C-alpha positions in Angstrom: -60.9 86.7 -97.3 -64.0 87.7 -99.2 -66.2 85.5 -97.1 -65.2 87.2 -93.9 -65.7 90.6 -95.5 -69.1 89.5 -96.8 -70.0 88.3 -93.2 -68.9 91.6 -91.7 -70.8 93.7 -94.3 -73.9 91.5 -93.9 -73.7 91.8 -90.1 -73.4 95.6 -90.4 -76.3 95.7 -92.7 -78.5 93.6 -90.5 -77.5 95.7 -87.5 -78.3 98.9 -89.4 -81.7 97.6 -90.5 -82.5 96.4 -87.0 -81.5 99.7 -85.5 -83.6 101.6 -88.0 -86.6 99.4 -87.2 -86.1 99.9 -83.5 -85.8 103.6 -84.0 -89.0 103.7 -86.1 -90.9 101.6 -83.5 -89.8 103.9 -80.7 -90.8 107.0 -82.6 -94.1 105.5 -83.6 -94.7 104.4 -80.0 -94.0 107.9 -78.7 -96.3 109.4 -81.3 -99.1 107.1 -80.3 -98.5 107.9 -76.6 -98.6 111.7 -77.3 -101.8 111.2 -79.4 -103.4 109.4 -76.5 -102.4 112.1 -74.0 -103.8 114.7 -76.4 -107.1 112.8 -76.7 -107.3 112.5 -72.9 -106.7 116.2 -72.4 -109.3 117.1 -75.0 -111.8 114.7 -73.4 -111.2 116.3 -70.0 -111.7 119.8 -71.3 -114.8 118.7 -73.1 -116.2 117.0 -70.0 -115.5 120.2 -68.0 -117.3 122.3 -70.5 -120.3 120.0 -70.6 -120.4 119.9 -66.8 -120.2 123.7 -66.5 -122.9 124.1 -69.1 -125.3 121.8 -67.2 -124.4 123.5 -63.9 -125.2 126.9 -65.4 -128.5 125.6 -66.9 -129.5 124.0 -63.6 -128.8 127.2 -61.7 -130.7 129.2 -64.3 -133.7 126.9 -63.8 -133.6 127.3 -60.1 -133.4 131.1 -60.4 -129.8 131.3 -59.2 -128.1 132.9 -62.2 -124.3 132.8 -61.9 -122.5 136.1 -62.2 
């Protein structure tokens, strides 16, 4: 009687711990994915700013000042 109750409780505990670890890993994976997307977007914006700056400077050197 007590052995079967112990097995049930142990199984529930192991299932709960496994579920919690799975949940944490999914949340951590989503956080890393969102961080990667944010870094990618910041890199794209920074690249656009740098390209635009060089374009304006090149036009200024050629006498074609953008309006």
